Structures are given as C-alpha cells and as structure tokens.
N, CA, C and O of each residue as an XYZ file, in Angstrom:
496
protein
N      15.947     -7.021    104.854
C      16.130     -6.483    103.523
C      15.473     -5.108    103.461
O      14.372     -4.923    103.979
N      16.123     -4.171    102.847
C      15.621     -2.813    102.735
C      14.475     -2.728    101.729
O      14.423     -3.472    100.750
N      13.569     -1.809    101.999
C      12.490     -1.523    101.058
C      13.031     -0.535    100.025
O      13.572      0.510    100.386
N      12.887     -0.859     98.765
C      13.430     -0.042     97.687
C      12.271      0.413     96.801
O      11.365     -0.364     96.499
N      12.313      1.678     96.390
C      11.249      2.265     95.574
C      11.827      2.797     94.266
O      11.975      4.011     94.120
N      12.154      1.940     93.325
C      12.806      2.395     92.098
C      11.921      3.275     91.223
O      12.422      4.189     90.568
N      10.623      3.018     91.199
C       9.738      3.851     90.366
C       9.616      5.253     90.947
O       9.562      6.236     90.208
N       9.573      5.340     92.254
C       9.537      6.645     92.909
C      10.810      7.422     92.595
O      10.762      8.621     92.320
N      11.938      6.737     92.638
C      13.221      7.388     92.316
C      13.247      7.833     90.860
O      13.688      8.942     90.561
N      12.781      6.981     89.953
C      12.756      7.344     88.534
C      11.884      8.571     88.298
O      12.265      9.463     87.541
N      10.717      8.625     88.939
C       9.837      9.792     88.800
C      10.512     11.053     89.341
O      10.473     12.107     88.706
N      11.123     10.936     90.505
C      11.814     12.076     91.105
C      12.921     12.595     90.192
O      13.028     13.797     89.952
N      13.739     11.683     89.690
C      14.849     12.097     88.831
C      14.352     12.712     87.533
O      14.920     13.692     87.051
N      13.310     12.149     86.973
C      12.777     12.710     85.735
C      12.252     14.127     85.971
O      12.414     14.997     85.116
N      11.626     14.362     87.122
C      11.172     15.714     87.475
C      12.349     16.663     87.645
O      12.272     17.827     87.253
N      13.436     16.171     88.228
C      14.589     17.017     88.533
C      15.450     17.312     87.316
O      15.905     18.443     87.142
N      15.680     16.318     86.475
C      16.655     16.488     85.380
C      16.076     16.262     83.996
O      16.786     16.408     83.001
N      14.800     15.907     83.913
C      14.148     15.761     82.611
C      14.857     14.773     81.707
O      15.109     13.630     82.087
N      15.176     15.234     80.499
C      15.800     14.367     79.502
C      17.248     14.020     79.816
O      17.870     13.256     79.079
N      17.793     14.564     80.894
C      19.138     14.191     81.311
C      19.206     12.814     81.950
O      20.287     12.258     82.137
N      18.037     12.268     82.285
C      17.982     10.918     82.852
C      18.092      9.899     81.734
O      17.296      9.906     80.795
N      19.076      9.028     81.839
C      19.302      7.994     80.830
C      18.591      6.692     81.173
O      17.889      6.125     80.335
N      18.772      6.218     82.402
C      18.184      4.926     82.754
C      18.113      4.743     84.260
O      18.826      5.390     85.027
N      17.228      3.840     84.655
C      17.111      3.400     86.044
C      16.910      1.886     85.991
O      16.005      1.392     85.319
N      17.761      1.166     86.704
C      17.660     -0.298     86.758
C      17.547     -0.717     88.220
O      18.358     -0.315     89.054
N      16.548     -1.516     88.518
C      16.395     -2.104     89.844
C      16.822     -3.566     89.764
O      16.546     -4.246     88.775
N      17.491     -4.043     90.801
C      17.854     -5.460     90.840
C      17.725     -5.979     92.260
O      17.838     -5.226     93.228
N      17.489     -7.256     92.366
C      17.548     -7.933     93.655
C      18.301     -9.244     93.459
O      18.969     -9.425     92.441
N      18.204    -10.134     94.396
C      18.984    -11.378     94.359
C      18.652    -12.258     93.159
O      19.506    -13.024     92.713
N      17.454    -12.171     92.633
C      16.998    -13.120     91.634
C      16.782    -12.555     90.244
O      16.816    -13.302     89.266
N      16.560    -11.250     90.133
C      16.204    -10.686     88.842
C      16.503     -9.191     88.810
O      16.937     -8.599     89.798
N      16.261     -8.617     87.667
C      16.374     -7.171     87.544
C      15.259     -6.658     86.662
O      14.605     -7.410     85.940
N      15.061     -5.345     86.742
C      14.041     -4.709     85.924
C      14.563     -3.366     85.449
O      15.065     -2.570     86.243
N      14.446     -3.118     84.165
C      14.759     -1.798     83.623
C      13.519     -0.951     83.884
O      12.503     -1.088     83.202
N      13.617     -0.077     84.879
C      12.495      0.739     85.327
C      12.244      1.877     84.347
O      11.099      2.214     84.045
N      13.314      2.453     83.862
C      13.214      3.556     82.904
C      14.429      3.506     81.991
O      15.546      3.231     82.431
N      14.194      3.773     80.727
C      15.295      3.952     79.791
C      14.876      5.022     78.785
O      13.801      4.952     78.189
N      15.735      5.996     78.612
C      15.451      7.056     77.650
C      15.444      6.462     76.250
O      16.202      5.538     75.955
N      14.602      6.988     75.407
C      14.378      6.408     74.079
C      15.663      6.203     73.281
O      15.813      5.178     72.616
N      16.588      7.152     73.334
C      17.815      7.020     72.551
C      18.850      6.107     73.221
O      19.933      5.897     72.675
N      18.527      5.571     74.384
C      19.440      4.680     75.102
C      18.957      3.240     75.085
O      19.567      2.388     75.731
N      17.880      2.942     74.368
C      17.282      1.618     74.465
C      17.860      0.597     73.492
O      17.217     -0.408     73.189
N      19.066      0.849     73.004
C      19.659     -0.090     72.054
C      20.557     -1.145     72.716
O      21.254     -1.888     72.025
N      20.541     -1.207     74.044
C      21.274     -2.267     74.729
C      20.593     -3.591     74.463
O      19.366     -3.675     74.416
N      21.392     -4.619     74.291
C      20.857     -5.964     74.140
C      20.767     -6.610     75.525
O      21.433     -6.182     76.468
N      19.942     -7.638     75.628
C      19.747     -8.310     76.910
C      21.035     -8.762     77.564
O      21.192     -8.629     78.778
N      21.955     -9.290     76.785
C      23.230     -9.751     77.338
C      24.060     -8.624     77.916
O      24.754     -8.808     78.916
N      23.992     -7.464     77.294
C      24.728     -6.306     77.815
C      24.154     -5.857     79.155
O      24.903     -5.518     80.071
N      22.845     -5.855     79.269
C      22.216     -5.484     80.536
C      22.526     -6.536     81.595
O      22.761     -6.198     82.755
N      22.528     -7.810     81.203
C      22.919     -8.878     82.134
C      24.304     -8.620     82.696
O      24.528     -8.796     83.894
N      25.241     -8.203     81.848
C      26.605     -7.914     82.292
C      26.645     -6.728     83.243
O      27.367     -6.751     84.239
N      25.873     -5.694     82.940
C      25.818     -4.521     83.822
C      25.269     -4.921     85.185
O      25.807     -4.518     86.216
N      24.207     -5.706     85.194
C      23.608     -6.118     86.462
C      24.562     -7.026     87.234
O      24.634     -6.928     88.459
N      25.289     -7.898     86.560
C      26.284     -8.738     87.238
C      27.332     -7.870     87.918
O      27.769     -8.173     89.028
N      27.734     -6.792     87.257
C      28.692     -5.860     87.858
C      28.082     -5.156     89.073
O      28.764     -4.948     90.076
N      26.809     -4.791     88.984
C      26.127     -4.166     90.120
C      26.036     -5.134     91.293
O      26.259     -4.749     92.440
N      25.706     -6.401     91.001
C      25.663     -7.400     92.071
C      27.021     -7.506     92.763
O      27.097     -7.552     93.990
N      28.086     -7.543     91.974
C      29.430     -7.626     92.559
C      29.724     -6.407     93.413
O      30.274     -6.524     94.508
N      29.355     -5.234     92.910
C      29.586     -4.000     93.658
C      28.818     -4.003     94.969
O      29.365     -3.623     96.004
N      27.564     -4.425     94.941
C      26.774     -4.438     96.174
C      27.263     -5.509     97.139
O      27.213     -5.323     98.355
N      27.734     -6.632     96.600
C      28.274     -7.697     97.455
C      29.498     -7.211     98.232
O      29.725     -7.624     99.369
N      30.278     -6.334     97.609
C      31.488     -5.802     98.243
C      31.200     -4.648     99.195
O      32.124     -4.105     99.801
N      29.947     -4.272     99.335
C      29.561     -3.163    100.202
C      30.098     -3.352    101.624
O      30.712     -2.439    102.176
N      29.878     -4.510    102.213
C      30.307     -4.754    103.596
C      31.826     -4.667    103.730
O      32.336     -4.159    104.728
N      32.538     -5.157    102.737
C      34.000     -5.086    102.766
C      34.456     -3.633    102.760
O      35.323     -3.245    103.543
N      33.875     -2.839    101.883
C      34.238     -1.412    101.797
C      33.908     -0.682    103.098
O      34.675      0.167    103.552
N      32.767     -1.014    103.693
C      32.392     -0.378    104.955
C      33.396     -0.720    106.055
O      33.789      0.148    106.836
N      33.810     -1.989    106.114
C      34.769     -2.421    107.134
C      36.130     -1.761    106.944
O      36.748     -1.324    107.915
N      36.597     -1.687    105.707
C      37.917     -1.123    105.433
C      37.961      0.374    105.732
O      38.903      0.862    106.357
N      36.954      1.086    105.288
C      36.984      2.552    105.378
C      36.444      3.090    106.694
O      36.811      4.192    107.102
N      35.594      2.348    107.354
C      35.040      2.727    108.660
C      34.407      4.119    108.667
O      34.637      4.918    109.575
N      33.610      4.390    107.641
C      32.866      5.647    107.560
C      31.381      5.426    107.801
O      30.586      6.348    107.621
N      30.998      4.242    108.198
C      29.587      3.923    108.355
C      29.068      3.195    107.130
O      29.840      2.627    106.357
N      27.758      3.217    106.961
C      27.119      2.492    105.861
C      27.442      3.135    104.516
O      27.416      4.357    104.375
N      27.745      2.297    103.539
C      27.945      2.752    102.160
C      26.586      2.763    101.484
O      25.955      1.718    101.324
N      26.141      3.935    101.093
C      24.808      4.091    100.532
C      24.797      4.226     99.023
O      23.809      3.878     98.375
N      25.890      4.729     98.452
C      25.892      5.005     97.021
C      27.329      5.061     96.514
O      28.215      5.594     97.181
N      27.543      4.511     95.337
C      28.807      4.720     94.639
C      28.492      5.503     93.368
O      27.398      5.396     92.814
N      29.465      6.290     92.916
C      29.274      7.136     91.741
C      30.430      6.890     90.793
O      31.595      6.917     91.192
N      30.095      6.646     89.526
C      31.106      6.488     88.479
C      30.924      7.609     87.479
O      29.820      7.855     86.994
N      32.003      8.274     87.180
C      31.979      9.385     86.240
C      32.625      8.950     84.934
O      33.828      8.693     84.882
N      31.825      8.869     83.889
C      32.296      8.534     82.548
C      32.213      9.787     81.684
O      31.612     10.782     82.090
N      32.808      9.746     80.511
C      32.745     10.901     79.609
C      31.310     11.287     79.283
O      30.971     12.471     79.293
N      30.467     10.307     78.995
C      29.116     10.588     78.517
C      28.022     10.374     79.553
O      26.876     10.765     79.330
N      28.355      9.766     80.671
C      27.316      9.479     81.664
C      27.904      9.420     83.064
O      29.086      9.140     83.261
N      27.052      9.690     84.010
C      27.341      9.496     85.431
C      26.435      8.369     85.882
O      25.229      8.406     85.643
N      27.002      7.373     86.529
C      26.197      6.302     87.089
C      26.256      6.391     88.603
O      27.325      6.519     89.199
N      25.091      6.319     89.201
C      24.985      6.269     90.655
C      24.382      4.921     91.017
O      23.358      4.517     90.466
N      25.021      4.240     91.937
C      24.561      2.922     92.360
C      24.151      3.031     93.821
O      24.998      3.150     94.706
N      22.851      2.990     94.063
C      22.305      3.057     95.411
C      22.164      1.632     95.928
O      21.357      0.855     95.418
N      22.949      1.296     96.935
C      23.026     -0.064     97.445
C      22.062     -0.215     98.618
O      22.133      0.537     99.590
N      21.160     -1.194     98.519
C      20.231     -1.474     99.615
C      20.804     -2.548    100.546
O      20.770     -2.407    101.769
N      21.322     -3.607     99.959
C      22.001     -4.654    100.717
C      22.893     -5.411     99.748
O      23.110     -4.957     98.624
N      23.413     -6.557    100.167
C      24.453     -7.195     99.358
C      23.987     -7.786     98.036
O      24.812     -8.304     97.283
N      22.733     -7.730     97.734
C      22.268     -8.173     96.407
C      21.014     -7.420     95.972
O      20.162     -7.983     95.284
N      20.893     -6.151     96.366
C      19.716     -5.374     95.995
C      20.093     -3.909     95.908
O      20.820     -3.389     96.755
N      19.591     -3.250     94.875
C      19.853     -1.829     94.747
C      19.249     -1.255     93.490
O      18.516     -1.923     92.761
N      19.575      0.000     93.255
C      19.090      0.708     92.081
C      20.273      1.431     91.456
O      21.042      2.099     92.146
N      20.407      1.289     90.150
C      21.456      1.994     89.411
C      20.788      3.028     88.516
O      19.786      2.752     87.856
N      21.364      4.217     88.511
C      20.826      5.333     87.752
C      21.926      5.876     86.856
O      23.073      6.010     87.284
N      21.582      6.184     85.624
C      22.535      6.830     84.720
C      21.953      8.165     84.270
O      20.790      8.259     83.876
N      22.793      9.190     84.339
C      22.433     10.533     83.899
C      23.461     11.002     82.892
O      24.604     10.546     82.912
N      23.068     11.910     82.011
C      24.063     12.563     81.163
C      25.067     13.268     82.069
O      24.682     13.864     83.075
N      26.333     13.206     81.724
C      27.371     13.818     82.550
C      27.094     15.295     82.779
O      27.160     15.766     83.914
N      26.787     16.022     81.731
C      26.539     17.463     81.877
C      25.348     17.744     82.774
O      25.365     18.712     83.535
N      24.322     16.924     82.700
C      23.157     17.102     83.563
C      23.547     16.934     85.013
O      23.160     17.737     85.862
N      24.310     15.899     85.301
C      24.737     15.653     86.674
C      25.610     16.794     87.178
O      25.414     17.292     88.286
N      26.570     17.202     86.363
C      27.485     18.255     86.806
C      26.761     19.583     87.000
O      27.138     20.374     87.865
N      25.734     19.830     86.207
C      24.948     21.046     86.397
C      24.223     21.006     87.742
O      23.984     22.049     88.351
N      23.874     19.810     88.203
C      23.200     19.650     89.487
C      24.189     19.656     90.657
O      23.780     19.843     91.804
N      25.459     19.457     90.389
C      26.459     19.332     91.448
C      27.671     20.191     91.133
O      28.680     19.692     90.635
N      27.573     21.471     91.419
C      28.674     22.375     91.101
C      29.924     22.050     91.909
O      31.030     22.346     91.457
N      29.784     21.448     93.092
C      30.956     21.102     93.894
C      31.836     20.098     93.156
O      33.055     20.260     93.114
N      31.236     19.070     92.579
C      32.013     18.092     91.825
C      32.633     18.750     90.608
O      33.789     18.480     90.283
N      31.892     19.600     89.933
C      32.440     20.322     88.772
C      33.654     21.141     89.198
O      34.671     21.146     88.504
N      33.560     21.827     90.321
C      34.693     22.623     90.810
C      35.890     21.742     91.123
O      37.022     22.087     90.786
N      35.649     20.615     91.761
C      36.757     19.692     92.078
C      37.423     19.182     90.815
O      38.649     19.106     90.747
N      36.627     18.831     89.813
C      37.202     18.378     88.546
C      38.051     19.466     87.915
O      39.130     19.191     87.391
N      37.573     20.689     87.961
C      38.335     21.800     87.391
C      39.629     22.044     88.147
O      40.680     22.215     87.528
N      39.574     22.065     89.463
C      40.777     22.293     90.279
C      41.799     21.187     90.053
O      43.003     21.439     90.025
N      41.314     19.974     89.893
C      42.212     18.831     89.664
C      42.702     18.761     88.221
O      43.533     17.913     87.894
N      42.201     19.637     87.359
C      42.611     19.629     85.960
C      41.991     18.501     85.163
O      42.520     18.110     84.122
N      40.876     17.974     85.639
C      40.257     16.818     84.995
C      39.046     17.167     84.143
O      38.468     16.289     83.502
N      38.659     18.423     84.129
C      37.490     18.797     83.339
C      37.911     19.425     82.032
O      37.061     19.807     81.228
C-alpha cells in the first residue's frame, strides 16, 4: 500500500493557490477524512460526502483496468473539469487516494496549456 500524505498536499495547494482551494478528501479502504474544506464549501451533508467517496472508491478500483486497456503505465491522477470546479483524484491503489477540488479559474490560471486546449477546441 502506498504512503499518502494528504495534509502535506493540502498545505502545498493552499500555498500555491490560496483561496482557490475548495477541498481535500483522503480515503482508504475503511474510511475517509475531509482534510480541508473552504469555509464557503462546507455545506455538504454527510450523505453527499459518502456518495462522493463511493464514486472515488469506484474510480480507484478501476485504476488497474484503465492501466491495462491504455498501456501507458501507472495511472496516477484523473482530472474532472466542471463549470465551477476542477477535481483531481490522486490514486494510490485500488481503495486509497486523495481527491482535491479547486476553483476552475484557479486551476486554469495554473495550467495555461489546458486553457489553450479548451480555447482551440471551442470549449472555453
């Protein structure tokens, strides 16, 4: 099992993007922990977070399948781009990882390549 440092990641992200960081959730096979949540994002109810973590577990469980199909090596992170947030899911193994949510604009400001691709594709 991989060693995961969610608090270190939360500190790093907060230093890098400040208030653009929305949340950091750590999970393993048995439980999860909301490591960080921005004050204006703390209105999720327990059941909603349970659903998010169940989705993360499913995503991490499918890691090996995705690696086998695509043959690009280890899958380390998936990224979901929503209108209001970017979620990055760092997969440690089939039932452990860290999910991070950032404001979309904050993420795009940090990644001009993705912004350029969105513009070229007509998606921005």
